[in-house]
C-alpha positions in Angstrom: 32.0 4.2 -7.8 28.8 2.8 -9.2 29.3 -0.6 -7.5 30.2 0.4 -4.0 32.1 3.5 -2.8 35.6 3.2 -1.1 34.1 3.7 2.4 31.5 1.0 1.7 34.2 -1.4 0.5 36.4 -0.6 3.5 33.4 -1.3 5.9 32.7 -4.6 4.1 36.4 -5.6 4.5 36.2 -4.8 8.2 33.1 -6.7 8.9 33.6 -10.2 10.4 29.9 -11.1 10.6 27.0 -10.9 8.1 25.3 -7.5 7.9 24.2 -4.8 5.5 26.3 -1.7 5.3 25.1 1.7 4.2 27.2 4.6 3.1 25.2 7.7 4.2 27.7 10.1 2.6 27.2 8.2 -0.8 23.4 8.5 -0.4 23.8 12.2 0.3 26.0 12.6 -2.8 23.5 10.8 -5.0 20.8 13.1 -3.7 22.9 16.2 -4.5 23.6 14.8 -8.0 19.9 14.3 -8.6 19.1 17.9 -7.6 21.8 19.1 -10.0 20.3 17.1 -12.8 16.7 18.2 -12.0 17.0 21.6 -10.5 13.9 22.9 -8.7 12.3 19.4 -8.4 11.2 18.6 -4.9 12.4 15.2 -3.9 10.2 13.0 -1.7 12.2 9.8 -0.9 10.1 6.7 -1.4 11.0 5.3 2.1 9.8 1.8 1.3 13.1 1.4 -0.5 15.1 1.8 2.8 12.9 2.5 5.9 16.0 3.2 8.1 15.9 6.1 10.5 19.4 7.2 9.8 18.8 7.3 6.0 15.6 9.3 6.5 17.4 11.7 8.8 20.4 12.3 6.5 18.1 12.9 3.5 15.9 15.2 5.5 18.9 17.2 6.5 19.6 17.8 2.8 16.0 19.1 2.3 14.3 15.9 1.0 10.8 15.0 2.0 9.1 11.5 2.1 6.6 9.6 0.1 4.9 7.4 2.7 2.5 4.5 2.1 1.0 4.0 5.6 0.6 5.8 8.9 3.3 3.7 10.3 5.8 5.0 7.6 4.7 8.5 8.1 5.1 8.3 11.9 8.6 6.9 11.4 9.5 9.7 9.0 8.3 12.3 11.5 10.3 10.8 14.3 13.4 10.9 12.0 13.0 14.6 11.5 11.1 14.9 8.2 8.6 17.8 8.5 5.0 16.9 7.7 4.9 19.7 5.1 7.5 17.8 3.1 5.5 14.5 3.2 2.6 13.0 1.3 0.6 9.9 1.5 1.4 8.3 -1.8 -0.6 5.1 -1.5 -3.9 5.1 -3.3 -5.0 2.1 -1.2 -6.1 3.5 2.2 -8.6 2.5 4.7 -10.8 5.1 6.5 -8.7 4.6 9.7 -5.5 5.1 7.9 -6.7 8.3 6.2 -7.9 9.7 9.5 -4.6 8.7 11.3 -2.5 10.3 8.6 -4.6 13.5 8.8 -4.1 13.6 12.5 -0.4 13.3 12.0 -0.5 16.6 10.0 -0.4 15.1 6.5 -2.4 17.2 4.0 -1.3 15.8 0.6 -2.9 12.5 -0.5 -2.7 10.4 -3.6 -5.9 9.0 -5.0 -7.1 7.2 -8.1 -10.8 6.4 -7.5 -14.1 8.1 -6.6 -14.5 5.8 -3.6 -11.2 7.0 -2.1 -12.1 10.6 -2.8 -15.3 10.1 -0.8 -13.4 8.7 2.1 -10.9 11.5 2.0 -13.6 14.1 2.1 -14.9 12.5 5.3 -11.7 11.6 7.1 -9.3 14.3 5.8 -11.6 17.3 5.2 -10.0 20.0 3.1 -7.0 17.9 2.1 -5.0 18.4 -1.1 -5.3 15.5 -3.5 -3.3 14.4 -6.5 -4.6 11.8 -8.9 -2.4 9.0 -10.1 -2.5 8.2 -13.8 -1.9 4.6 -15.0 1.1 3.9 -17.2 2.1 0.8 -19.2 5.3 0.1 -17.2 7.1 -0.9 -20.4 10.8 -0.7 -20.1 10.9 -1.3 -16.4 12.1 -4.4 -14.5 8.9 -4.0 -12.4 6.1 -2.4 -14.4 3.8 -1.6 -11.5 1.0 -1.2 -14.1 -1.9 -3.3 -12.7 -2.7 -2.2 -9.2 -2.4 1.6 -9.3 -3.5 4.5 -11.4 -6.6 5.4 -13.4 -7.3 6.3 -17.0 -7.2 10.0 -18.2 -10.9 10.2 -18.4 -11.3 8.8 -14.8 -8.7 11.2 -13.6 -10.8 14.1 -14.7 -13.8 12.6 -12.9 -11.9 11.9 -9.8 -10.5 15.4 -9.5 -13.9 17.0 -10.3 -15.4 14.9 -7.5 -12.7 16.0 -5.2 -13.5 19.6 -5.9 -17.2 19.1 -5.4 -16.6 17.5 -2.0 -14.6 20.3 -0.6 -11.1 18.8 -1.2 -8.4 20.7 -3.1 -7.5 19.1 -6.4 -3.8 19.9 -6.4 -2.0 17.7 -8.9 -1.4 14.7 -11.1 1.1 11.9 -10.6 2.6 9.0 -12.6 4.9 6.1 -11.9 6.7 4.7 -15.0 7.7 1.4 -13.2 10.5 0.5 -10.9 14.1 0.4 -12.4 12.8 2.0 -15.5 15.5 1.5 -18.2 14.1 3.8 -21.0 13.7 7.5 -21.5 10.6 6.9 -23.6 8.6 6.0 -20.6 8.9 9.5 -19.2 8.2 11.0 -22.6 4.9 9.0 -22.8 4.0 9.9 -19.3 4.4 13.6 -20.0 2.1 13.3 -23.0 -0.6 11.7 -20.8 -0.2 14.4 -18.2 -0.5 17.1 -20.7 -3.7 15.7 -22.1 -5.3 15.5 -18.6 -4.1 19.0 -17.7 -5.7 20.3 -20.9 -9.0 18.5 -20.1 -9.0 19.8 -16.6 -8.3 23.4 -17.9 -11.5 23.2 -20.1 -13.4 22.5 -16.9 -12.0 25.5 -15.1 -9.5 23.5 -13.0 -5.9 24.6 -12.6 -3.6 22.3 -10.7 -0.4 23.4 -8.9 2.0 20.5 -9.2 2.9 17.4 -11.1 4.4 14.4 -9.4 6.7 12.5 -11.8 6.9 9.5 -9.4 9.6 7.0 -8.9 11.4 4.7 -11.4 14.8 6.3 -11.6 17.1 3.3 -11.8 20.1 2.2 -9.7 23.3 2.1 -11.7 25.1 -1.0 -10.4 22.8 -3.9 -11.2 23.5 -6.8 -13.6 20.9 -8.4 -15.8 20.1 -12.1 -15.4 23.0 -13.0 -17.7 25.5 -11.1 -15.6 25.8 -8.0 -18.0 25.7 -4.5 -16.5 22.3 -3.0 -17.1 23.8 0.4 -17.9 20.7 2.7 -17.7 20.9 5.7 -20.1 20.8 8.3 -17.3 21.8 11.3 -19.4 19.0 10.7 -21.8 16.5 10.0 -19.0 17.3 13.3 -17.2 17.2 15.2 -20.5 13.8 13.9 -21.4 12.5 14.7 -17.9 13.8 18.2 -18.1 12.4 18.7 -21.6 9.0 17.4 -20.4 9.0 19.8 -17.5 9.6 22.7 -19.8 6.9 21.6 -22.1 4.3 21.3 -19.4 5.2 24.7 -18.0 5.1 26.3 -21.5 1.7 24.9 -22.2 0.1 25.0 -18.8 1.8 27.8 -17.0 5.0 28.6 -15.1 3.1 28.1 -11.8 3.5 24.3 -12.1 5.8 22.7 -9.5 7.4 19.3 -9.9 7.9 16.5 -7.4 9.7 13.2 -7.8 9.7 10.1 -5.6 13.1 8.3 -6.1 13.8 5.3 -3.9 16.3 2.8 -5.2 18.1 5.4 -7.3 19.2 7.1 -4.0 20.1 4.1 -1.9 20.7 0.9 -3.9 24.3 1.5 -5.0 25.3 2.8 -1.5 24.3 -0.3 0.4 26.0 -3.7 0.3 25.8 -7.0 2.2 28.6 -8.8 3.8 27.5 -12.5 3.5 29.4 -15.7 3.5 29.5 -19.0 1.6 27.3 -21.7 3.2 28.4 -24.4 0.8 29.3 -24.9 -2.9 28.4 -28.4 -3.9 28.7 -29.9 -7.4 25.4 -31.8 -8.1 24.1 -33.9 -10.9 20.9 -32.6 -12.6 18.1 -35.1 -13.7 19.6 -34.9 -17.3 22.9 -36.1 -16.0 24.6 -32.7 -16.3 26.9 -31.7 -13.5 26.3 -28.2 -12.0 27.8 -26.1 -9.2 25.5 -24.4 -6.7 26.8 -21.5 -4.6 24.7 -21.3 -1.4 25.0 -18.0 0.4 24.1 -17.1 3.9 21.5 -14.6 2.6 19.0 -14.8 -0.2 15.5 -13.9 -1.2 14.0 -14.0 2.3 16.7 -12.1 4.2 18.1 -9.3 2.0 18.0 -10.2 -1.7 14.3 -10.3 -2.4 14.7 -9.0 -6.0 17.1 -11.8 -7.0 14.6 -13.3 -9.3 14.6 -10.2 -11.6 18.3 -9.1 -11.5 21.8 -10.1 -10.4 23.7 -8.3 -7.8 27.4 -7.9 -8.4 29.3 -10.4 -6.2 32.9 -9.9 -4.8 34.9 -12.7 -3.3 37.5 -10.8 -1.3 39.6 -13.7 -0.2 39.7 -15.1 -3.8 40.8 -12.1 -5.8 43.6 -14.1 -7.4 41.6 -17.2 -8.1 43.0 -19.1 -11.1 39.9 -21.1 -12.0 36.2 -20.0 -12.1 33.2 -22.2 -12.7 29.6 -21.4 -13.6 27.2 -21.7 -10.6 23.6 -21.2 -9.6 23.6 -18.7 -6.8 21.0 -19.4 -4.1 20.1 -18.5 -0.6 20.1 -20.6 2.5 16.4 -21.4 3.0 14.5 -24.6 2.2 12.6 -22.9 -0.6 13.3 -23.5 -4.3 12.4 -19.9 -5.1 15.4 -18.7 -3.0 17.8 -18.7 -6.0 18.8 -16.8 -9.1 16.7 -18.2 -12.0 19.4 -20.4 -13.4 17.7 -20.9 -16.8 18.8 -17.3 -17.6 22.5 -18.0 -17.0 24.9 -18.9 -14.4 27.3 -16.8 -12.4 31.1 -17.3 -12.7 32.6 -17.9 -9.2 36.0 -19.1 -7.9 36.1 -22.9 -7.9 37.8 -23.2 -4.6 35.2 -21.3 -2.5 34.8 -22.9 0.9 32.1 -22.7 3.6 32.6 -19.5 5.6 34.4 -17.5 2.9 33.1 -13.9 2.8 31.0 -12.7 -0.1 30.2 -9.1 -0.8 26.8 -8.4 -2.5 27.0 -5.0 -4.0 24.2 -2.6 -5.0 21.9 -4.2 -2.5 20.9 -1.1 -0.5 17.4 -0.9 -1.9 14.6 -3.1 -0.4 17.1 -5.2 1.5 15.6 -4.0 4.8 12.0 -3.6 3.9 11.5 -6.9 2.1 13.2 -9.0 4.8 10.9 -11.6 6.5 11.1 -11.9 10.2 13.1 -15.1 10.4 11.8 -17.2 7.5 13.0 -20.8 8.0 14.8 -19.5 11.1 17.3 -17.3 9.2 17.4 -13.9 10.8 17.2 -10.6 9.0 20.6 -8.9 8.6 21.6 -6.2 11.0 22.9 -3.0 9.5 25.8 -0.6 10.1 27.5 2.4 8.5 30.4 2.7 6.2 31.7 6.1 7.3 33.3 6.4 10.6 31.5 8.7 13.0 28.1 8.4 11.3 25.4 8.6 12.3 
């Protein structure tokens, strides 16, 4: 199921207290499906999406590696059983200390996008392999990620030439087309940019060994801010990626290997939150209009950080036969006005007779629910987590 597997729903039904539930078998199945769609592509799980030991371990057992963004993440992945050889430091923002610590941990593959970072890598990770991240527009994604990371094609050539001159090994190029990318065109455009840089490097006698196609593969169960399923065109996305890989190998050699860094695609639809209704008042707006507000026990600051950009499917298990629904603004429990769905984009239809304490299941919430939680904002604790399948982990 896209919006929650049967074991996941069974675990939600059994839960009597708020928590997030992960279906490890569902995560493994999504990983296997990805490998079938993109055979030969090495998967490096973007662990920021779900930095949970048991998730890392189950993916490592299937052969996945990790894209880490800090020494602390890399250490956690190592403890969870991910071999250093299947990990890379994917953050282009690194201090001297962080570079040295990652190198000490055995990490030899580092992302970069600036001459300054290359200089630091040469000192603190001598002989390391570096791959340069190209900037993308981020168009078509819910989160474009286009401002902070990546460099121009011309700068990428300079960065990798500098890496070679300083004794590092220029090993690859990478892109990231934006998180929850909803178009296949984004990967087509990225491949064209990669091809141009590979050609420019070839003229300078540089042959790279891999291309990192980054993250961006979407989750399948989200709703848009009007409550309509997002329905990403997965078949077309995978077809364009496969075609792009063939093109790059045809033009630049069969030696090219490919890596991807999926995060939410693997975990979002296989995690769900058991929450409850705090209150559902009907209030009068300044213009005199009456409006319902559904206050949940979790929100932006304890599990639903991305609620300003999308809607999570909601299930009201004790009101499946409700006769009357009303439009409501869905909000979290904190004393912060940002802790709510942006109601100007549309309200959510909810049972009118909801009462304080009624359970609510928030589906497709397995990505970033753990990593974006604050530590007790306004005194509301982060959610504990558990597993959907009996006997795991």
